[in-house]
C-alpha positions in Angstrom: -88.9 -97.3 -193.5 -91.0 -99.5 -191.1 -92.6 -102.9 -191.9 -95.4 -104.6 -190.1 -97.4 -107.8 -190.3 -101.0 -107.3 -190.4 -103.4 -110.3 -189.5 -106.8 -110.3 -191.4 -109.9 -112.1 -190.8 -111.8 -112.7 -193.8 -115.0 -114.8 -195.2 -113.7 -118.2 -196.1 -115.1 -117.8 -199.6 -113.2 -114.5 -200.0 -109.6 -115.4 -199.1 -108.3 -116.2 -202.6 -110.0 -113.1 -204.1 -108.6 -111.0 -201.3 -105.0 -112.3 -201.9 -105.3 -110.8 -205.3 -107.1 -107.6 -204.5 -104.6 -106.7 -201.7 -101.3 -107.5 -203.4 -99.5 -104.1 -204.1 -102.4 -102.1 -202.8 -101.3 -98.5 -201.8 -103.1 -97.0 -198.6 -102.1 -93.5 -198.3 -98.2 -93.6 -197.5 -98.4 -97.4 -196.9 -98.0 -100.2 -199.4 -98.8 -104.0 -199.1 -95.6 -105.7 -200.1 -96.6 -109.3 -199.5 -100.0 -111.1 -198.7 -100.3 -114.7 -197.7 -103.2 -117.0 -196.8 -102.8 -118.7 -193.3 -104.6 -121.1 -191.2 -105.9 -120.4 -187.9 -107.9 -117.6 -186.4 -106.7 -115.1 -189.2 -107.2 -116.2 -192.9 -104.5 -113.6 -194.3 -101.1 -112.1 -193.2 -100.0 -108.9 -195.0 -96.6 -107.3 -195.1 -97.2 -103.5 -195.1 -94.5 -101.0 -195.5 -94.7 -97.5 -194.2 -92.2 -94.6 -194.1 -92.9 -94.3 -190.1 -95.1 -95.6 -187.5 -97.5 -92.8 -187.7 -98.1 -93.5 -191.5 -98.8 -97.1 -190.5 -101.5 -96.2 -188.0 -103.2 -94.5 -190.9 
């Protein structure tokens, strides 16, 4: 199993909605384990878990 942090740029008015929409989302073989709002260039950071690096790239 591999984990990665993904930085997400979002429209400021959508950040709170995206936190709820992305939490627990499944993307093929990957799963969004955690999602947090942050300040700076990116608005969100997601912890994504995948079975391997190839699946993470999908």
